C-alpha angles and dihedrals in degrees: 000000000000112000098181132028121184108194117194088313119187132176124183123181123212111214117197116234135189094259103010140359124258128220119220125188116232097178130346129211097335113186116173140138124210118198125220115266099022132115108228122188125202109207125190149121121280110285094018094123105268098124092041089055092051093047090051090051091051092049092241093127133027120246121236088222140341125039144249122217128201112195087345096307137093112244088210093061099029109048091181089070088068087072086071092053130081118195135194114183122210092253113039124170137169134199107283094222096056129083128228089254091055093046094051091046087057094048091047089058089056090062098042092158092069096039105043088125112072094208092052090049093051093048092047093051090050091048093049092051091048092050093054094040098247098115092109092048096046094117099037119109112258089228089073093054127111120233090261092052091050089052090051091052088050090055091046090058090045094055097034094100093044099248123196092219127042115199117196126184111203092328095181094051112135096002123132119238094268091048091052092052092048091048091049091053091047092055090050091052092048089051099041102035102033099029094233116161110229126208115179139166127218144154090210107101095192092053094049091045093052101057111016127107089195133008130207117203116211119196131161087012093296134099103250106174142002116209128199118222092248089061091070104020106050120092111278094014121131116258116254088247090063092048090050096049092047091050099047101035093089092053105034094081099057094079093236094126091058095052089085106041092199125016090211088068102046113352 
């Protein structure tokens, strides 16, 4: 079953200037289908359109044209579909004086429909903390957490309501090598053990290569190629790094990926 369908999706931003406004492309004519149960990685340079694509999927911004469907519905027009989505932004932070238990209690109240029963809510919070390995730190103040622990708490809130699709924007950003390995194993468990479809963006080729079933390469604000795992993992196959360089080399010199200094700001 298809979980996500991007259909000729385009987003252009209009930036106000002193004399006239300027139009900047976030993503252009994105068409892509993501099947249930797969781990799909979006790979591209900074500003290529990865974050814009994820925000459009989540219904956080309005497309210029085209549409994106999750389980056959637009999150923008059907807010209830967001209950099937879990999201971890690139930069997540939580109040330093609160504990993971208190944070997840708060997030559970935001999705009251799934947690009307207090016992179910309590069990689900416990399960989420166990899954991400924060059960022993459940009552510690978040202000004492490492970057990796904060990321784990972010994933706990993203999976708390048992979503069918987990959307991650640069999930390994700022983590040390051990933290990256632990995060990679966690995503595999979420996918294999819980059956959660995972869509994530990254500019780290090694990270995408390690866990993805398929990889889409975005360059010049367009999806240029989609690679199957066998195309970089089978004996004699090119490494994903080679595929990536060959794909983006014709578009990396036009300056488009520097137009938006950080995708998290504009696209």
